[in-house]
C-alpha positions, 0 to 999 in steps of 0.5 A, spaced: 499 500 500 503 506 498 502 513 502 496 518 500 499 523 496 501 529 500 495 535 499 500 541 499 506 537 495 504 540 489 504 547 491 509 552 489 511 556 495 516 562 495 522 560 497 520 552 497 526 550 492 532 553 496 528 548 502 528 542 497 535 543 495 539 544 502 535 539 505 535 532 501 528 526 503 531 522 509 530 515 505 525 510 509 527 504 513 527 498 508 522 493 512 526 487 512 532 491 516 531 491 524 528 496 528 533 500 532 533 499 539 533 505 544 538 509 547 540 506 553 537 499 553 539 493 553 536 485 551 534 482 557 531 475 554 530 473 562 526 478 563 518 478 560 513 485 561 507 485 563 501 490 566 497 490 572 491 494 572 490 497 580 484 501 582 486 508 583 486 508 591 491 502 591 496 505 586 495 511 590 496 507 597 502 504 593 506 510 591 505 512 598 508 506 601 514 507 596 515 514 599 516 513 605 520 507 604 523 511 599 523 505 594 520 504 588 513 502 587 515 496 583 520 494 588 513 494 593 510 490 588 515 485 587 515 485 596 508 482 594 510 477 588 515 474 592 510 473 598 505 470 594 511 465 590 513 463 598 505 462 600 504 457 595 510 453 596 515 456 591 522 459 591 522 466 592 524 471 587 531 472 588 532 464 588 529 464 582 532 470 577 539 468 573 545 468 576 548 476 575 542 480 576 541 484 582 
């Protein structure tokens, strides 16, 4: 499927020819090329990203707990996950992490 033609692409504006010659259009990446990775991020094949939907008040209280303990909400949630795993007879989060990861 090709791109729709621009409505203003055919207009001739004063000074438009200098802009076109000064900066050539950037080539679009080919569909087969791998997408560039965001700067500063490393591949983490051993980590799965997931989302949770929390009632607004629960989220507010988690933030309050995290603030008073000077940690991130993620840390508080991981403590809860650790407690749930241990309650059901599974090893702790720390023992399930791959070696070399803090």
